[in-house]
C-alpha positions as CSV (number, residue, x, y, z in Angstrom):
1,M,126.8,-25.5,85.2
2,P,126.1,-22.1,86.7
3,A,126.1,-19.2,84.3
4,K,129.0,-16.8,84.7
5,S,127.9,-13.2,85.2
6,S,129.5,-10.0,86.5
7,E,126.1,-8.6,87.5
8,T,125.4,-8.3,91.2
9,I,122.2,-8.7,93.2
10,P,120.7,-5.2,93.7
11,G,121.8,-3.8,97.1
12,S,124.4,-6.5,97.5
13,I,128.0,-7.3,96.7
14,C,127.1,-10.9,95.9
15,P,127.2,-12.0,92.2
16,R,123.9,-13.0,90.6
17,R,123.9,-16.7,90.0
18,P,121.2,-19.4,89.6
19,F,120.3,-21.4,92.7
20,G,122.3,-19.1,95.0
21,S,125.9,-18.2,95.1
22,S,128.7,-18.6,97.6
23,T,128.0,-19.7,101.1
24,A,128.9,-16.3,102.6
25,C,126.5,-14.5,100.2
26,A,123.7,-17.1,101.0
27,R,124.2,-16.5,104.7
28,A,124.1,-12.7,104.2
29,R,120.8,-13.0,102.4
30,L,119.4,-15.2,105.1
31,R,120.3,-12.7,107.8
32,S,118.7,-9.9,105.8
33,S,115.6,-12.0,105.1
34,P,112.4,-10.5,106.5
35,T,111.0,-14.0,107.3
36,P,112.7,-15.9,110.1
37,P,113.7,-19.5,109.3
38,D,111.4,-20.8,112.1
39,A,108.4,-19.2,110.4
40,I,109.3,-20.8,107.1
41,T,109.5,-24.2,108.8
42,A,106.2,-23.7,110.7
43,N,104.4,-22.7,107.5
44,F,105.8,-25.6,105.6
45,T,104.7,-28.0,108.3
46,R,101.3,-26.4,108.4
47,A,100.9,-26.7,104.6
48,C,101.9,-30.4,104.7
49,K,99.3,-31.0,107.4
50,L,96.6,-29.1,105.4
51,L,97.4,-31.2,102.3
52,G,97.6,-34.5,104.1
53,I,101.3,-34.9,103.3
54,E,103.0,-37.1,105.9
55,E,106.7,-37.7,106.6
56,L,108.0,-34.8,104.4
57,H,110.4,-32.3,106.0
58,F,111.5,-29.0,104.6
59,H,115.1,-30.2,104.6
60,D,114.0,-33.0,102.2
61,L,113.6,-30.3,99.5
62,R,117.3,-29.5,99.8
63,H,118.2,-33.1,98.9
64,E,115.7,-33.0,96.0
65,G,117.2,-29.7,94.8
66,I,120.8,-31.0,94.9
67,S,119.8,-34.1,92.9
68,R,118.2,-31.9,90.3
69,L,121.4,-29.9,89.9
70,F,123.3,-33.1,89.2
71,E,120.6,-34.1,86.7
72,M,121.1,-30.8,84.9
73,G,124.8,-31.7,84.5
74,W,126.3,-29.6,87.2
75,N,129.7,-30.8,88.6
76,I,130.5,-31.4,92.2
77,P,132.3,-28.1,92.9
78,H,129.4,-26.1,91.5
79,V,126.8,-28.0,93.4
80,V,128.8,-27.7,96.6
81,A,129.1,-23.9,96.1
82,A,125.4,-23.4,95.1
83,S,124.0,-25.5,97.9
84,G,126.1,-24.2,100.7
85,L,127.5,-27.6,101.6
86,R,130.8,-27.5,103.5
87,S,132.1,-30.8,102.1
88,R,131.1,-33.3,99.4
89,G,130.0,-35.9,102.0
90,L,127.3,-33.7,103.6
91,A,124.6,-34.0,101.0
C-alpha cells in the first residue's frame, strides 16, 4: 500500500508517493521530462539488441511493475492510481 505523505515533489504540486502518484501528476512530469518518450523507446530497443534480448518491449516492463505491486500487497485502487491505468481491465 502506498505510503501517505504530505510532502510534495520539489517544484511541483504533486504529492511524493512511491511508484508515481495520480495520473494528472504523472502526465505533468512526463511533459516536463527532458527526455522525449521516443528517445527512451529507441534507447531501450538499442540496449535489447546489444544484449541479444529478443521479443521484449518497453511496455512489457509496465506489466511486470504492476504485477510486483500486487505481490507487495497493494490493492486494486492503489495500483490503478500508481500505474496511470484508466480502468481495472486495462492492465
